[in-house]
C-alpha positions as CSV (number, residue, x, y, z in Angstrom):
1,G,61.5,60.5,8.3
2,N,58.2,62.1,9.0
3,L,59.6,65.7,8.5
4,I,61.1,64.8,5.2
5,R,57.9,63.2,4.1
6,R,55.9,66.2,5.1
7,D,58.4,68.5,3.4
8,L,58.1,66.4,0.2
9,L,54.3,66.5,0.4
10,R,54.4,70.3,0.8
11,Q,56.8,70.7,-2.1
12,G,54.6,68.4,-4.3
13,S,51.5,70.4,-3.3
14,A,53.3,73.7,-4.1
15,A,54.5,72.4,-7.4
16,C,51.0,71.2,-8.2
17,K,49.6,74.7,-7.4
18,I,52.3,76.4,-9.5
19,Q,51.6,74.1,-12.4
20,S,47.8,74.7,-12.1
21,W,48.3,78.4,-12.0
22,Q,50.6,78.3,-15.0
23,R,48.0,76.2,-17.0
24,G,45.3,78.7,-16.0
25,V,47.5,81.7,-17.3
26,S,48.2,79.8,-20.5
27,V,44.5,79.0,-21.1
28,R,43.5,82.6,-20.4
29,E,46.1,83.8,-22.9
30,Q,44.9,81.4,-25.5
31,Y,41.3,82.4,-24.9
32,A,42.2,86.1,-25.2
33,C,44.0,85.4,-28.5
34,I,41.0,83.5,-29.8
35,I,38.8,86.4,-28.9
36,K,41.1,88.9,-30.6
37,C,41.2,86.8,-33.8
38,S,37.5,86.4,-33.9
39,I,37.1,90.1,-33.6
40,V,39.5,90.7,-36.4
41,I,37.6,88.2,-38.6
42,Q,34.2,89.7,-37.8
43,S,35.5,93.1,-38.5
44,A,36.9,92.0,-41.9
45,M,33.6,90.3,-42.7
46,R,31.6,93.5,-41.8
47,T,34.0,95.6,-43.9
48,S,33.7,93.2,-46.8
49,R,29.9,93.3,-46.6
50,Q,29.8,97.1,-46.4
51,R,32.1,97.3,-49.3
52,E,29.9,95.0,-51.4
53,Q,26.8,97.1,-50.5
54,Y,28.6,100.3,-51.4
55,V,29.8,99.0,-54.7
56,K,26.2,97.8,-55.5
57,M,24.7,101.1,-54.5
58,Y,27.4,103.0,-56.5
59,S,26.7,100.9,-59.6
60,S,23.0,101.6,-59.2
61,V,23.6,105.3,-58.9
62,L,25.8,105.3,-62.0
63,T,23.1,103.4,-63.9
64,L,20.4,105.9,-62.8
65,Q,22.7,108.9,-63.8
66,A,23.4,107.4,-67.2
67,W,19.6,106.8,-67.7
68,M,18.9,110.5,-66.8
69,I,21.6,111.7,-69.1
70,M,20.2,109.5,-71.9
71,C,16.7,110.9,-71.3
72,K,17.9,114.5,-71.4
73,A,19.8,113.8,-74.6
74,R,16.9,112.0,-76.2
75,S,14.6,114.9,-75.3
76,A,17.0,117.5,-76.7
77,Y,17.3,115.4,-79.9
78,A,13.6,115.1,-80.3
79,Q,13.2,118.9,-79.8
80,Q,15.9,119.6,-82.4
81,R,14.3,117.1,-84.8
82,N,10.8,118.6,-84.4
83,A,12.3,122.1,-85.0
84,A,14.0,120.9,-88.1
85,V,10.8,119.2,-89.4
86,K,8.9,122.5,-88.8
87,I,11.5,124.5,-90.6
88,Q,11.5,122.0,-93.5
89,C,7.7,122.1,-93.6
90,L,7.7,125.9,-93.8
91,E,10.4,125.9,-96.5
92,R,8.4,123.5,-98.6
93,Q,5.2,125.5,-98.1
94,R,7.1,128.7,-99.2
95,A,8.5,126.9,-102.2
96,A,5.1,125.5,-103.1
97,L,3.6,129.1,-102.9
98,F,6.4,130.4,-105.0
99,V,5.7,127.8,-107.7
100,L,2.0,128.5,-107.6
101,E,2.5,132.3,-107.8
102,S,4.8,132.0,-110.8
C-alpha cells in the first residue's frame, strides 16, 4: 500500500514537472514569436518613415530644379528681349536718320 502510494506520488510529481517544463517551452516560443513580430512591425514602420522622408526630399529637389530651370529660361528670355529692343531701337534711329537726310 505504501509503495504504491509513493510510486503514485512520484509519478504525479514527475507528470507535474513535465507539464511545467512543457508550459515553459510553450511560453518561451510564444514570447520569441512576439519579439519577431514586433521586430518586423518596427522595421516596416522605419521603412515607411524613411520612404516618406525620401519622397518629400525628392519632391523638394524637383521643385528646386524646376525653379532653377525657370530662372535660367526667364533670364535667357529677358536677354533676347533686350537684344531685340536694342535692334529695333537702332533700326528706328537709322530709319529716322534716313527720313531726315532725304
